C-alpha positions in Angstrom: -0.2 0.1 -0.1 1.2 3.4 -0.7 1.3 6.5 1.8 -1.0 8.8 0.3 -3.7 11.4 2.0 -6.0 9.5 4.8 -3.3 6.9 5.1 -1.6 6.1 8.6 1.8 6.0 8.1 4.1 5.0 10.7 8.1 5.4 10.3 11.6 5.3 11.9 13.1 8.6 11.7 16.4 10.7 12.3 17.0 14.6 11.9 20.1 16.3 11.6 21.1 19.7 10.5 23.7 21.1 8.1 26.5 20.2 10.4 25.4 16.6 11.4 23.9 17.0 14.7 21.3 14.8 15.8 18.1 16.9 16.7 15.7 14.4 17.1 15.2 10.7 16.3 12.8 7.7 17.5 15.5 5.2 17.7 15.3 3.7 21.1 11.1 4.9 21.0 8.2 4.1 19.1 8.2 4.8 15.9 5.9 8.3 14.9 2.8 7.4 13.2 0.6 9.9 11.9 -2.1 10.2 9.3 -1.2 11.3 6.0 -2.2 14.5 4.1 -3.3 16.5 7.0 -0.5 18.7 8.3 0.9 16.5 10.3 4.3 16.8 9.6 6.2 19.6 7.7 5.0 20.2 4.1 8.9 19.0 2.5 8.8 15.8 4.7 5.2 14.7 3.6 5.6 15.0 0.3 8.6 13.5 0.0 6.7 10.4 1.8 3.8 10.7 -0.7 4.5 7.6 -3.1 6.8 5.5 -0.6 5.6 2.0 0.9 6.5 -0.2 3.5 9.8 -0.8 3.5 11.1 2.1 2.0 14.1 4.2 3.1 15.0 7.5 2.1 17.2 10.4 2.8 15.7 13.6 2.0 17.2 17.2 2.6 14.1 19.4 3.2 15.1 23.9 3.3 13.2 26.4 5.4 10.7 27.7 3.3 9.3 23.4 3.7 10.1 23.1 6.7 9.7 25.1 9.4 10.5 28.6 7.7 12.9 31.3 7.6 13.4 33.6 11.1 11.1 36.7 11.5 13.2 39.3 13.2 9.4 40.7 13.9 8.2 37.9 16.1 11.4 38.9 18.4 10.3 41.2 21.4 11.0 42.6 24.0 8.5 42.9 26.8 8.4 43.5 30.3 8.4 41.2 33.4 5.0 42.9 35.2 3.4 41.4 32.2 3.4 37.9 33.6 1.4 36.2 36.1 4.1 34.8 38.8 6.7 36.7 36.9 9.2 35.9 39.5 9.4 32.1 38.3 10.5 33.0 34.7 13.8 31.1 33.1 15.1 31.7 29.8 13.7 28.6 27.4 10.3 28.6 29.1 7.8 28.3 26.4 3.9 29.9 26.7 0.9 30.3 24.0 0.1 33.5 23.2 -3.5 33.7 21.3 -3.2 36.3 18.1 -5.5 36.8 15.4 -3.8 34.3 13.2 -4.0 31.6 15.9 -2.3 30.3 18.5 1.7 31.2 18.7 4.8 29.5 20.7 6.8 32.1 22.4 10.5 30.9 23.6 12.4 33.3 26.4 15.4 33.8 24.9 16.7 36.4 27.7 16.0 38.1 30.3 17.7 41.3 31.8 16.6 42.8 35.0 12.4 43.7 33.8 13.1 42.9 30.4 12.1 39.6 29.0 12.7 38.9 25.5 10.8 36.8 23.6 10.7 35.2 20.1 8.0 33.6 18.4 10.1 31.9 15.8 9.9 28.4 15.1 13.7 26.8 17.0 14.5 25.1 13.8 13.5 28.4 11.8 16.2 29.1 8.8 17.6 25.5 9.2 18.3 23.0 6.0 16.5 19.6 8.3 18.2 16.1 7.1 16.0 13.3 7.3 16.9 9.5 7.4 13.3 7.5 7.2 12.7 4.0 6.9 8.8 3.8 6.3 7.1 0.5 8.8 3.8 0.7 7.8 0.9 2.2 5.8 -2.5 1.5 6.5 -5.9 2.8 5.9 -7.1 5.5 8.7 -10.4 4.4 10.7 -13.0 6.7 10.5 -12.7 7.5 14.1 -9.1 8.6 13.3 -9.4 10.5 10.4 -13.1 12.6 12.4 -10.4 13.2 15.7 -7.4 14.1 12.9 -4.8 11.2 15.3 -3.9 8.0 15.4 -5.2 5.6 17.6 
């Protein structure tokens, strides 16, 4: 069975940056299972997997435009510590969601200097070319319930 929209796909993968550093892997964990065609994966990887079958292995390079996008400096802002509830508990690396007109965006605290807190709304992998090694383990039809819920059961 080939990977196409509405199929449940299970893969083992390793993700590396341009320098060969492993950023994420399923090695030692359960495979990643997703419903193809609903946007569960970055667009570049999803398109590379289309048409593949169980047992296929591939190495693909995904540019930022087809991964987590390019960096946008307008998504970096400095705000006052007093704008946060429990502002004494803030730490660099903390993440939180902000509801905006365009939807929900995750911001990461990048720096804290006195009363100034630097926030970054870019994805941590923005501007990166990503290198995936993938093995397709299983392809099956999604159940009606999985399609209705938008995730694999």
